[in-house]
N, C-alpha and C positions, 0 to 999 in steps of 0.2 A: 400504510407503510410510512406515511409522512411523520407519524407520531414517533417512530423509531429510528429516524434518520440519525440523530445525534448519537444514540447508543451504538448503532452499527459503525458509524464513522470512528468513534473513540476505540472501539474494539479492533477495527482494522488498522488504525495508527499503532495501537500498542502491539498488536501481533507483528506488524511490520518492523517495529523498533526492536522487539524481542528477537525476531529472526535475524535482523542485521547483527545484533549484539552477540547472538549465539554463533553466528558464522565467523565472527572475528575471534570468539574465544575458543570454541570447540572445533570449528571447521565448517566448510561450506555445506557438507552433506547433512549436518544437523540443523542448520539455520534456514535451509531452503523451504521447508514445509511451513513453518509458522509465518514466514515472510510471504510465502505464496498465498496462503489462506488469507492474511491481512491485505494483500494486494487485491485479491479477488473481492473482498468486502468493500474495499475503496472503489474498485471497478464498478461494483453493483450500485453503490451511492452515486458515483459519477454518472452512470447511465440513466438513473432515475432523474437526477438533476439535469442531464442534458436535454432530456424531453421537456423540461421546464426551465429552459435557458434563460429567459428574461427575469425569472424570480431568483435564480442561483448563479448568475453570470460570474460574480466575483469568486465564489467558492469554486466553480468549475475551473477557473484558470489556476487556482492554488492546487487543485487536485492533479491537474496536468503536470505541474512542476513536481509535486511530491511523488507521483508514480514514476516519473521519468528519472529522478534522482535515486530512487529505491532500486529500480530496474538497473541503472548504471552501476550502483555499488554491488549488487549481486553479480552482475556480468563481470566486473573487475575481480571480485572473489573467485568466481568460476575460473577465470584465466590464471589467477594466482595459484589455484589449486593444482593446475596441471604441470 
């Protein structure tokens, strides 16, 4: 798994960004799935790195911030849609 961490990370970031972009352009219901899959990939990477905290401490703090910002944006979009 350690070999593929960077590829999974980039895929998760791209899917999250695409999902957020689609939710702004097309609406919440279209952007939630790509963003959700991207966040799950980032969560998977975060969990792996959390078990190896000493080695990945700096990256883990960045992931916490990225995931919280993405969740906040989607939550705001969800509230706007109502």
